[in-house]
TISESE-157381 format. One record per atom (N, C-alpha, C, CB): residue in one letter; x, y, z. Coordinates in steps of 0.2 Angstrom, whole numbers, padded with zeros to 4 digits, always signed. Glycine has a CB too. Layout:
aXYZ/...
! end
This chain:
m+0454+0072-0166/m+0455+0078-0162/m+0453+0084-0166/m+0463+0078-0161/e+0450+0088-0161/e+0447+0094-0164/e+0452+0099-0166/e+0442+0097-0159/i+0452+0102-0172/i+0457+0108-0174/i+0453+0114-0173/i+0459+0107-0183/k+0456+0118-0169/k+0453+0125-0167/k+0456+0130-0173/k+0455+0128-0160/s+0451+0134-0175/s+0452+0139-0180/s+0457+0145-0177/s+0445+0142-0183/k+0461+0147-0181/k+0466+0152-0180/k+0462+0159-0181/k+0472+0151-0184/l+0457+0158-0186/l+0454+0164-0188/l+0449+0167-0182/l+0449+0163-0195/l+0448+0173-0182/l+0444+0177-0177/l+0438+0180-0181/l+0448+0182-0172/m+0440+0184-0185/m+0435+0187-0190/m+0438+0187-0197/m+0434+0194-0188/q+0433+0187-0201/q+0435+0186-0209/q+0429+0191-0212/q+0434+0179-0212/a+0432+0196-0216/a+0428+0200-0220/a+0429+0198-0228/a+0429+0208-0219/n+0424+0196-0232/n+0425+0194-0238/n+0421+0199-0243/n+0422+0187-0239/d+0425+0203-0246/d+0422+0208-0251/d+0416+0212-0249/d+0420+0204-0257/i+0417+0215-0243/i+0412+0219-0240/i+0412+0227-0243/i+0413+0219-0232/s+0407+0229-0245/s+0406+0235-0248/s+0400+0239-0245/s+0405+0235-0256/i+0400+0245-0245/i+0394+0250-0243/i+0394+0256-0248/i+0395+0253-0236/v+0387+0257-0250/v+0385+0262-0254/v+0380+0267-0250/v+0382+0260-0261/f+0382+0273-0250/f+0378+0278-0247/f+0375+0282-0253/f+0382+0283-0242/g+0369+0281-0255/g+0366+0285-0260/g+0370+0283-0267/g+0367+0292-0259/g+0373+0287-0270/g+0377+0286-0276/g+0385+0285-0275/g+0376+0291-0281/l+0386+0286-0268/l+0394+0286-0267/l+0395+0278-0263/l+0395+0292-0261/r+0400+0275-0267/r+0403+0268-0265/r+0408+0270-0260/r+0406+0264-0271/a+0408+0270-0254/a+0412+0272-0248/a+0418+0268-0247/a+0409+0273-0241/v+0416+0261-0247/v+0421+0256-0247/v+0419+0250-0252/v+0421+0253-0240/s+0424+0247-0255/s+0423+0243-0261/s+0427+0237-0260/s+0424+0247-0268/n+0423+0231-0259/n+0427+0225-0260/n+0433+0224-0254/n+0429+0223-0267/f+0431+0226-0249/f+0436+0225-0243/f+0436+0218-0240/f+0434+0230-0238/s+0442+0215-0240/s+0443+0208-0238/s+0449+0208-0233/s+0444+0203-0244/c+0448+0205-0227/c+0453+0204-0223/c+0452+0198-0218/c+0456+0210-0219/s+0457+0195-0215/s+0457+0189-0211/s+0460+0192-0205/s+0460+0182-0213/l+0457+0191-0199/l+0461+0193-0193/l+0462+0186-0188/l+0456+0199-0188/n+0468+0185-0187/n+0470+0179-0183/n+0470+0181-0176/n+0476+0175-0186/k+0468+0175-0172/k+0469+0176-0165/k+0476+0178-0163/k+0467+0170-0161/g+0476+0183-0159/g+0482+0186-0156/g+0486+0191-0160/g+0486+0181-0154/e+0483+0192-0166/e+0487+0197-0170/e+0485+0204-0168/e+0485+0196-0177/l+0490+0209-0170/l+0489+0216-0169/l+0490+0219-0176/l+0494+0219-0163/v+0485+0221-0179/v+0485+0223-0186/v+0483+0230-0186/v+0480+0219-0190/g+0486+0235-0191/g+0484+0241-0192/g+0481+0243-0198/g+0490+0245-0191/l+0476+0247-0198/l+0472+0248-0204/l+0474+0256-0205/l+0463+0247-0203/i+0478+0258-0210/i+0480+0264-0212/i+0477+0267-0218/i+0487+0264-0212/g+0479+0273-0219/g+0477+0276-0226/g+0476+0284-0225/g+0470+0273-0228/p+0476+0288-0230/p+0475+0295-0230/p+0468+0297-0227/p+0476+0299-0236/n+0468+0303-0225/n+0460+0305-0223/n+0455+0304-0228/n+0460+0313-0221/g+0450+0302-0226/g+0444+0300-0231/g+0445+0294-0235/g+0444+0305-0235/a+0450+0289-0233/a+0451+0283-0237/a+0445+0278-0235/a+0458+0280-0235/g+0442+0279-0230/g+0436+0274-0228/g+0438+0270-0222/g+0436+0269-0234/k+0443+0271-0218/k+0445+0267-0212/k+0439+0267-0207/k+0451+0269-0209/t+0437+0272-0205/t+0432+0272-0200/t+0426+0269-0203/t+0430+0278-0196/t+0424+0269-0209/t+0418+0266-0212/t+0419+0258-0212/t+0417+0269-0219/v+0425+0256-0212/v+0426+0249-0212/v+0425+0246-0205/v+0434+0247-0213/f+0428+0251-0200/f+0426+0249-0193/f+0419+0249-0191/f+0429+0254-0189/n+0415+0253-0194/n+0408+0254-0193/n+0404+0248-0195/n+0406+0259-0196/m+0407+0245-0201/m+0404+0238-0204/m+0406+0233-0199/m+0407+0237-0210/l+0412+0232-0197/l+0415+0226-0193/l+0411+0227-0186/l+0424+0227-0192/s+0410+0233-0183/s+0407+0233-0177/s+0400+0233-0177/s+0409+0237-0174/g+0396+0233-0182/g+0389+0233-0183/g+0385+0239-0182/g+0386+0229-0177/v+0389+0245-0183/v+0386+0252-0184/v+0383+0253-0191/v+0391+0257-0183/y+0387+0250-0196/y+0383+0250-0203/y+0383+0243-0205/y+0387+0255-0209/t+0378+0242-0209/t+0377+0235-0212/t+0379+0235-0219/t+0368+0232-0213/p+0384+0231-0221/p+0387+0231-0228/p+0382+0230-0233/p+0392+0226-0229/t+0382+0234-0238/t+0378+0233-0244/t+0379+0226-0248/t+0379+0239-0249/e+0386+0224-0248/e+0388+0218-0251/e+0393+0215-0246/e+0390+0219-0257/g+0394+0208-0248/g+0399+0205-0245/g+0397+0201-0238/g+0405+0210-0243/e+0401+0198-0235/e+0400+0194-0229/e+0405+0194-0223/e+0400+0187-0230/i+0403+0195-0217/i+0408+0195-0212/i+0407+0189-0207/i+0406+0202-0208/t+0412+0186-0205/t+0411+0180-0202/t+0415+0180-0195/t+0413+0174-0206/f+0413+0178-0190/f+0416+0179-0183/f+0416+0173-0179/f+0414+0185-0179/w+0422+0171-0176/w+0422+0164-0172/w+0422+0167-0165/w+0429+0160-0173/d+0417+0164-0161/d+0417+0166-0155/d+0422+0162-0150/d+0410+0166-0153/k+0421+0163-0143/k+0426+0160-0139/k+0425+0153-0138/k+0426+0162-0133/n+0419+0150-0141/n+0418+0143-0140/n+0419+0140-0148/n+0410+0142-0138/e+0422+0143-0152/e+0423+0141-0159/e+0417+0141-0163/e+0426+0135-0158/r+0411+0144-0160/r+0406+0144-0165/r+0406+0149-0170/r+0400+0144-0163/i+0404+0147-0176/i+0405+0153-0181/i+0398+0156-0182/i+0408+0150-0188/h+0399+0163-0183/h+0393+0167-0184/h+0394+0171-0190/h+0392+0171-0179/k+0388+0172-0194/k+0388+0177-0199/k+0385+0183-0196/k+0384+0174-0206/v+0390+0189-0196/v+0387+0195-0192/v+0386+0201-0196/v+0392+0196-0187/n+0385+0200-0203/n+0384+0206-0207/n+0378+0211-0204/n+0381+0203-0214/k+0373+0207-0201/k+0367+0211-0200/k+0366+0212-0192/k+0360+0208-0203/k+0372+0210-0188/k+0371+0211-0181/k+0372+0217-0178/k+0375+0207-0178/t+0368+0219-0173/t+0369+0226-0171/t+0376+0226-0166/t+0362+0227-0166/p+0378+0233-0164/p+0384+0233-0160/p+0383+0229-0153/p+0385+0239-0159/a+0377+0229-0151/a+0376+0226-0144/a+0377+0218-0145/a+0370+0227-0142/q+0374+0216-0150/q+0375+0209-0152/q+0381+0206-0153/q+0371+0208-0157/l+0386+0210-0157/l+0392+0209-0158/l+0397+0210-0152/l+0395+0214-0163/n+0395+0214-0147/n+0398+0215-0141/n+0398+0209-0137/n+0397+0220-0137/r+0392+0206-0137/r+0390+0200-0133/r+0394+0194-0136/r+0382+0199-0132/l+0395+0194-0142/l+0399+0188-0145/l+0407+0189-0144/l+0398+0188-0152/g+0409+0196-0142/g+0416+0197-0141/g+0420+0202-0145/g+0418+0191-0142/v+0416+0207-0148/v+0419+0213-0152/v+0418+0218-0148/v+0415+0214-0159/a+0423+0223-0147/a+0422+0229-0143/a+0426+0234-0147/a+0425+0228-0136/r+0425+0241-0146/r+0428+0246-0150/r+0428+0252-0146/r+0424+0247-0156/t+0433+0256-0148/t+0433+0263-0146/t+0432+0268-0152/t+0440+0265-0142/f+0431+0274-0151/f+0429+0279-0156/f+0434+0284-0157/f+0423+0283-0154/q+0435+0287-0163/q+0440+0292-0164/q+0439+0298-0160/q+0441+0294-0171/n+0432+0300-0158/n+0430+0305-0154/n+0428+0302-0147/n+0425+0310-0157/i+0431+0303-0142/i+0429+0300-0136/i+0422+0301-0134/i+0433+0304-0130/r+0419+0295-0132/r+0412+0295-0131/r+0411+0292-0124/r+0408+0290-0137/l+0414+0295-0119/l+0412+0293-0112/l+0406+0296-0110/l+0418+0296-0107/f+0403+0294-0105/f+0397+0297-0101/f+0400+0303-0097/f+0392+0291-0096/g+0401+0309-0099/g+0405+0313-0095/g+0402+0315-0088/g+0406+0319-0099/n+0396+0315-0087/n+0393+0317-0081/n+0392+0311-0076/n+0386+0320-0083/l+0394+0305-0078/l+0395+0300-0074/l+0402+0298-0071/l+0392+0294-0078/s+0402+0295-0066/s+0408+0294-0063/s+0413+0289-0067/s+0408+0291-0056/v+0419+0288-0066/v+0424+0284-0070/v+0421+0277-0068/v+0431+0285-0068/a+0419+0275-0063/a+0417+0268-0061/a+0411+0267-0064/a+0416+0268-0053/d+0406+0272-0065/d+0400+0270-0068/d+0401+0269-0075/d+0395+0275-0066/n+0405+0272-0079/n+0407+0271-0085/n+0409+0264-0087/n+0412+0276-0087/v+0413+0261-0082/v+0415+0255-0083/v+0409+0250-0082/v+0421+0253-0078/r+0405+0251-0077/r+0400+0247-0075/r+0394+0247-0080/r+0397+0249-0068/i+0394+0252-0084/i+0389+0252-0089/i+0391+0247-0094/i+0388+0258-0093/a+0397+0246-0095/a+0399+0241-0101/a+0399+0234-0098/a+0406+0243-0103/l+0397+0233-0092/l+0396+0226-0090/l+0389+0224-0090/l+0398+0226-0082/h+0385+0227-0093/h+0378+0225-0094/h+0377+0219-0097/h+0374+0230-0097/g+0381+0217-0102/g+0380+0211-0106/g+0382+0205-0102/g+0384+0212-0112/l+0386+0206-0097/l+0388+0200-0092/l+0383+0199-0087/l+0396+0202-0089/r+0378+0203-0086/r+0373+0202-0080/r+0369+0197-0081/r+0369+0208-0079/n+0367+0193-0075/n+0363+0188-0075/n+0357+0189-0071/n+0366+0182-0074/v+0354+0194-0071/v+0348+0196-0067/v+0341+0198-0072/v+0350+0202-0062/n+0336+0197-0069/n+0330+0199-0072/n+0326+0204-0068/n+0325+0193-0074/p+0321+0208-0070/p+0318+0213-0066/p+0315+0210-0060/p+0312+0216-0070/f+0313+0204-0059/f+0311+0202-0052/f+0317+0203-0047/f+0309+0195-0052/d+0323+0200-0049/d+0329+0201-0045/d+0331+0208-0043/d+0335+0197-0049/v+0330+0212-0048/v+0332+0219-0047/v+0327+0222-0042/v+0332+0223-0053/v+0320+0221-0042/v+0315+0224-0038/v+0316+0222-0031/v+0308+0224-0040/f+0317+0215-0030/f+0317+0212-0024/f+0323+0211-0021/f+0313+0206-0024/r+0329+0213-0025/r+0336+0213-0022/r+0338+0205-0019/r+0337+0218-0016/t+0336+0201-0024/t+0337+0194-0023/t+0345+0192-0022/t+0334+0190-0028/p+0346+0186-0019/p+0353+0184-0019/p+0357+0185-0026/p+0353+0177-0016/r+0353+0183-0031/r+0357+0183-0037/r+0358+0190-0039/r+0353+0180-0043/f+0354+0194-0037/f+0355+0202-0038/f+0362+0204-0035/f+0349+0206-0036/r+0362+0202-0028/r+0367+0204-0024/r+0375+0201-0027/r+0366+0203-0016/r+0374+0195-0029/r+0379+0192-0032/r+0381+0195-0039/r+0378+0184-0033/d+0377+0197-0042/d+0378+0201-0049/d+0381+0208-0047/d+0371+0201-0053/e+0379+0211-0042/e+0381+0218-0040/e+0389+0217-0038/e+0377+0221-0035/k+0390+0212-0034/k+0397+0211-0032/k+0401+0209-0038/k+0397+0205-0026/m+0399+0205-0042/m+0404+0204-0049/m+0405+0211-0052/m+0400+0198-0054/m+0400+0215-0053/m+0401+0221-0056/m+0406+0225-0052/m+0395+0226-0057/s+0405+0226-0046/s+0410+0230-0042/s+0417+0227-0042/s+0407+0230-0035/e+0418+0221-0042/e+0425+0218-0042/e+0427+0218-0049/e+0424+0210-0039/r+0424+0217-0054/r+0427+0218-0061/r+0429+0225-0062/r+0422+0215-0067/t+0425+0230-0060/t+0426+0237-0061/t+0432+0239-0057/t+0420+0241-0059/n+0433+0237-0051/n+0439+0239-0047/n+0445+0235-0050/n+0438+0237-0039/e+0444+0229-0052/e+0450+0225-0054/e+0453+0230-0060/e+0448+0217-0057/l+0449+0232-0065/l+0451+0235-0071/l+0454+0242-0069/l+0445+0235-0076/l+0451+0245-0065/l+0453+0252-0063/l+0461+0252-0060/l+0448+0256-0058/e+0460+0247-0055/e+0467+0245-0052/e+0472+0244-0058/e+0467+0239-0047/l+0471+0239-0062/l+0476+0237-0067/l+0478+0243-0071/l+0472+0231-0073/f+0474+0248-0073/f+0476+0253-0077/f+0477+0259-0073/f+0470+0255-0082/h+0478+0259-0066/h+0481+0264-0062/h+0476+0270-0062/h+0488+0266-0064/i+0470+0269-0062/i+0465+0275-0061/i+0460+0274-0056/i+0461+0277-0067/a+0461+0269-0052/a+0456+0267-0047/a+0455+0273-0042/a+0459+0261-0044/a+0461+0277-0041/a+0460+0282-0036/a+0455+0288-0039/a+0467+0286-0035/k+0454+0287-0045/k+0449+0292-0048/k+0442+0289-0049/k+0452+0295-0054/a+0441+0284-0046/a+0434+0280-0048/a+0428+0284-0047/a+0434+0274-0044/d+0428+0289-0042/d+0422+0293-0040/d+0422+0300-0044/d+0421+0294-0032/e+0428+0301-0048/e+0428+0308-0052/e+0423+0307-0058/e+0435+0310-0054/l+0420+0313-0060/l+0417+0313-0066/l+0421+0312-0072/l+0414+0318-0067/a+0419+0308-0077/a+0424+0306-0082/a+0426+0312-0086/a+0420+0301-0087/k+0422+0317-0087/k+0424+0323-0091/k+0429+0327-0087/k+0418+0328-0092/n+0431+0326-0081/n+0436+0329-0077/n+0442+0326-0077/n+0434+0331-0071/l+0443+0320-0080/l+0449+0317-0081/l+0454+0321-0086/l+0447+0310-0084/p+0461+0321-0086/p+0465+0323-0092/p+0463+0319-0098/p+0472+0323-0090/y+0465+0322-0103/y+0463+0319-0110/y+0466+0312-0111/y+0466+0324-0116/g+0472+0312-0109/g+0476+0305-0109/g+0472+0299-0105/g+0483+0305-0107/e+0470+0301-0099/e+0466+0297-0095/e+0459+0295-0097/e+0466+0299-0089/q+0456+0300-0101/q+0450+0299-0104/q+0450+0294-0109/q+0447+0305-0107/r+0456+0294-0113/r+0457+0289-0119/r+0458+0282-0115/r+0463+0291-0123/k+0462+0282-0109/k+0463+0276-0106/k+0456+0273-0104/k+0467+0277-0100/l+0452+0277-0101/l+0446+0275-0098/l+0441+0272-0103/l+0442+0281-0095/e+0441+0275-0109/e+0437+0272-0115/e+0440+0265-0117/e+0438+0276-0122/i+0447+0264-0116/i+0449+0258-0118/i+0447+0253-0112/i+0456+0258-0119/v+0447+0255-0106/v+0445+0251-0100/v+0438+0249-0101/v+0446+0255-0094/r+0434+0254-0103/r+0427+0252-0104/r+0426+0247-0109/r+0423+0259-0107/a+0430+0247-0114/a+0429+0242-0120/a+0431+0236-0118/a+0433+0245-0127/l+0436+0235-0113/l+0438+0229-0111/l+0434+0226-0106/l+0444+0229-0109/a+0430+0229-0103/a+0426+0227-0097/a+0422+0221-0099/a+0421+0233-0095/a+0419+0220-0105/a+0415+0214-0107/a+0419+0209-0109/a+0409+0216-0112/k+0425+0208-0108/k+0430+0203-0110/k+0429+0201-0117/k+0428+0196-0105/p+0431+0206-0121/p+0431+0204-0129/p+0437+0200-0131/p+0431+0211-0133/s+0436+0197-0137/s+0441+0193-0140/s+0444+0198-0146/s+0439+0186-0142/l+0440+0202-0148/l+0443+0207-0153/l+0442+0214-0151/l+0439+0205-0160/l+0447+0218-0151/l+0447+0225-0149/l+0448+0230-0155/l+0452+0227-0144/l+0443+0234-0157/l+0445+0239-0163/l+0446+0246-0159/l+0438+0239-0168/l+0452+0248-0161/l+0454+0255-0158/l+0454+0260-0164/l+0461+0254-0154/d+0450+0265-0164/d+0449+0270-0169/d+0453+0276-0167/d+0441+0271-0170/e+0459+0277-0169/e+0463+0283-0169/e+0465+0284-0161/e+0461+0289-0172/p+0467+0279-0157/p+0468+0280-0150/p+0473+0286-0148/p+0471+0274-0146/a+0477+0287-0153/a+0482+0292-0151/a+0480+0299-0153/a+0489+0290-0155/a+0474+0300-0156/a+0472+0307-0158/a+0472+0311-0153/a+0465+0306-0162/g+0475+0317-0154/g+0475+0323-0149/g+0480+0322-0144/g+0469+0324-0146/m+0484+0316-0144/m+0489+0316-0138/m+0496+0318-0140/m+0490+0309-0137/n+0500+0321-0135/n+0507+0323-0136/n+0511+0317-0136/n+0509+0328-0130/p+0518+0318-0138/p+0522+0313-0139/p+0523+0308-0133/p+0529+0315-0142/q+0523+0311-0127/q+0524+0307-0121/q+0518+0303-0120/q+0525+0311-0115/e+0512+0306-0121/e+0505+0302-0120/e+0505+0296-0126/e+0499+0306-0121/t+0507+0297-0131/t+0508+0293-0137/t+0513+0287-0135/t+0509+0296-0143/d+0518+0288-0133/d+0523+0283-0131/d+0520+0279-0125/d+0529+0287-0128/e+0516+0282-0120/e+0513+0278-0115/e+0507+0274-0118/e+0510+0282-0110/l+0504+0276-0123/l+0499+0273-0126/l+0501+0266-0130/l+0495+0278-0131/t+0507+0268-0133/t+0510+0262-0137/t+0511+0256-0132/t+0517+0264-0140/k+0514+0258-0126/k+0516+0252-0121/k+0509+0250-0118/k+0520+0255-0115/l+0504+0254-0117/l+0498+0252-0115/l+0494+0246-0120/l+0494+0258-0115/i+0495+0248-0126/i+0492+0243-0131/i+0495+0237-0131/i+0492+0246-0139/a+0502+0237-0130/a+0506+0230-0130/a+0504+0226-0124/a+0513+0232-0130/f+0503+0230-0118/f+0501+0227-0112/f+0494+0224-0112/f+0502+0232-0106/i+0490+0227-0116/i+0483+0225-0116/i+0483+0218-0120/i+0478+0230-0120/r+0486+0219-0125/r+0486+0213-0130/r+0488+0206-0127/r+0491+0215-0137/h+0494+0207-0122/h+0496+0201-0119/h+0492+0199-0113/h+0504+0202-0117/e+0491+0205-0109/e+0487+0203-0103/e+0480+0201-0104/e+0486+0210-0099/f+0476+0202-0109/f+0469+0200-0110/f+0469+0195-0116/f+0465+0206-0112/d+0474+0194-0119/d+0475+0188-0125/d+0470+0190-0130/d+0473+0181-0122/l+0471+0196-0133/l+0466+0200-0137/l+0469+0199-0145/l+0465+0207-0134/t+0465+0200-0149/t+0466+0202-0156/t+0465+0209-0157/t+0462+0198-0161/i+0469+0213-0159/i+0468+0221-0160/i+0469+0223-0167/i+0473+0225-0156/l+0464+0227-0169/l+0464+0230-0175/l+0463+0238-0174/l+0459+0227-0180/l+0468+0241-0177/l+0469+0249-0175/l+0469+0253-0181/l+0475+0250-0171/i+0466+0258-0181/i+0467+0264-0186/i+0471+0270-0182/i+0460+0267-0188/e+0476+0272-0186/e+0481+0276-0183/e+0484+0280-0188/e+0487+0273-0178/h+0485+0287-0187/h+0489+0291-0192/h+0496+0292-0189/h+0485+0298-0193/d+0498+0291-0183/d+0504+0291-0181/d+0508+0285-0183/d+0504+0292-0173/m+0512+0287-0188/m+0516+0281-0191/m+0522+0278-0186/m+0519+0284-0198/h+0524+0282-0182/h+0529+0279-0177/h+0526+0274-0173/h+0532+0284-0174/l+0520+0275-0171/l+0516+0270-0167/l+0514+0264-0171/l+0509+0273-0164/v+0511+0266-0177/v+0509+0260-0181/v+0516+0255-0183/v+0506+0263-0188/m+0520+0259-0185/m+0527+0255-0187/m+0530+0251-0182/m+0532+0260-0191/g+0529+0254-0176/g+0533+0251-0170/g+0529+0246-0166/g+0535+0256-0165/i+0523+0245-0168/i+0519+0240-0164/i+0514+0235-0168/i+0515+0244-0159/c+0513+0237-0173/c+0509+0232-0178/c+0513+0227-0182/c+0505+0236-0184/e+0510+0221-0182/e+0514+0216-0185/e+0512+0215-0193/e+0513+0209-0182/r+0506+0218-0195/r+0504+0218-0202/r+0500+0225-0203/r+0499+0211-0203/l+0500+0227-0209/l+0497+0233-0211/l+0492+0232-0216/l+0501+0238-0212/i+0486+0235-0216/i+0481+0235-0222/i+0481+0243-0224/i+0475+0232-0220/v+0482+0244-0230/v+0481+0251-0233/v+0476+0252-0237/v+0486+0253-0236/l+0471+0257-0235/l+0466+0259-0239/l+0467+0266-0243/l+0460+0260-0234/d+0464+0266-0249/d+0464+0273-0252/d+0458+0272-0256/d+0470+0275-0257/y+0454+0278-0256/y+0447+0279-0259/y+0443+0273-0258/y+0449+0279-0267/g+0443+0269-0252/g+0438+0264-0251/g+0441+0257-0253/g+0432+0266-0254/r+0447+0257-0256/r+0449+0250-0258/r+0456+0249-0255/r+0450+0250-0266/i+0457+0243-0254/i+0464+0241-0251/i+0469+0241-0257/i+0464+0234-0249/i+0475+0245-0255/i+0480+0246-0260/i+0485+0242-0258/i+0482+0252-0261/a+0487+0240-0253/a+0492+0236-0250/a+0491+0233-0244/a+0498+0240-0249/e+0495+0227-0243/e+0495+0223-0236/e+0501+0220-0235/e+0489+0218-0236/g+0504+0220-0229/g+0510+0217-0228/g+0513+0219-0221/g+0514+0218-0233/r+0519+0217-0220/r+0523+0219-0214/r+0524+0226-0214/r+0530+0215-0215/p+0526+0229-0209/p+0527+0237-0209/p+0533+0239-0213/p+0528+0239-0202/e+0538+0235-0212/e+0544+0237-0217/e+0543+0236-0224/e+0550+0232-0215/e+0538+0232-0226/e+0536+0232-0233/e+0532+0238-0235/e+0532+0225-0235/i+0527+0239-0231/i+0523+0245-0232/i+0526+0252-0232/i+0518+0246-0227/r+0532+0252-0228/r+0535+0259-0227/r+0538+0261-0234/r+0541+0258-0222/s+0540+0256-0238/s+0544+0258-0245/s+0540+0256-0251/s+0552+0254-0245/n+0533+0254-0249/n+0529+0253-0255/n+0528+0258-0259/n+0523+0250-0253/p+0529+0259-0266/p+0528+0265-0270/p+0521+0267-0270/p+0531+0264-0276/v+0516+0262-0270/v+0509+0264-0271/v+0507+0267-0265/v+0504+0257-0273/v+0509+0265-0259/v+0507+0268-0253/v+0510+0275-0252/v+0509+0265-0247/i+0516+0276-0254/i+0519+0282-0253/i+0516+0287-0258/i+0527+0282-0254/k+0514+0285-0264/k+0510+0290-0268/k+0504+0292-0266/k+0510+0287-0275/a+0500+0287-0262/a+0494+0288-0260/a+0494+0293-0254/a+0491+0282-0258/y+0499+0293-0250/y+0500+0298-0244/y+0503+0304-0247/y+0504+0295-0239/l+0508+0304-0250/l+0512+0310-0252/l+0512+0312-0259/l+0519+0308-0250/g+0510+0308-0264/g+0510+0310-0271/g+0517+0310-0273/g+0506+0316-0272/s+0522+0308-0270/s+0529+0308-0272/s+0532+0301-0270/s+0533+0314-0270/d+0538+0300-0273/d+0542+0294-0271/d+0547+0296-0265/d+0546+0292-0276/a+0544+0297-0259/a+0547+0298-0253/a+0546+0293-0248/a+0546+0305-0250/a+0551+0291-0243/a+0549+0285-0239/a+0545+0288-0233/a+0556+0281-0236/i+0540+0283-0231/i+0536+0285-0225/i+0540+0285-0219/i+0530+0279-0225/g+0539+0290-0215/g+0544+0291-0209/g+0539+0292-0203/g+0549+0297-0209/g+0536+0298-0203/g+0533+0301-0197/g+0526+0301-0197/g+0535+0307-0195/d+0523+0306-0194/d+0516+0307-0194/d+0513+0309-0201/d+0514+0312-0189/l+0508+0305-0204/l+0506+0307-0210/l+0498+0309-0209/l+0507+0302-0214/
! end
């Protein structure tokens, strides 16, 4: 009987050097299917740099990244581009919203469906039946996602005209469009007020179960992180200084010192 791997992505001792600066050193982690893991640490700790390596934006100077696709095939992904990783099942959002502001809400989602298309230039030029089926698939998938996230009524609005919280939501919808198995969220609560953050917390939980996803998120809002993540990885100066359950991390003296420089408990926004 075939035994399926519980692993989805594994990073083994990945490091990256910019000139003489070693931004991340010997970072290792294993992400299991269905997990919700937080990557936290003080400003400048190297969290987004790790995300950039896991998502193909940066190529690690050292180490290896392995990814298990939906068919249980194993891929070495150190040198794959973001587009190649996206086709394998890795999607991400960014700390600074990167929507196409002058395109409609619907078109922002349709763009993300490009990797699922099954047409060639001949189909596009001559509007073949395959092209029409492809267009129907894209429209149905876009409408389905916008309905699910309660923004279908704004499908024709320019993305830049959405309220900030809905722009964040749209960015997540766009990431989900290509049916990833791993979603990387880079500070999704950045710039949100407490009510929006509470709604985001519920949204992340919904996404995880509705789409059967593994989620790795960077976040500075400790209330969100402690309330939703099952496991935390803590970075400081590009190195992992702690890993464990939220309740263990909350009282870890090494983590407290990295954040606050004193022996206080981690409570709120850091």
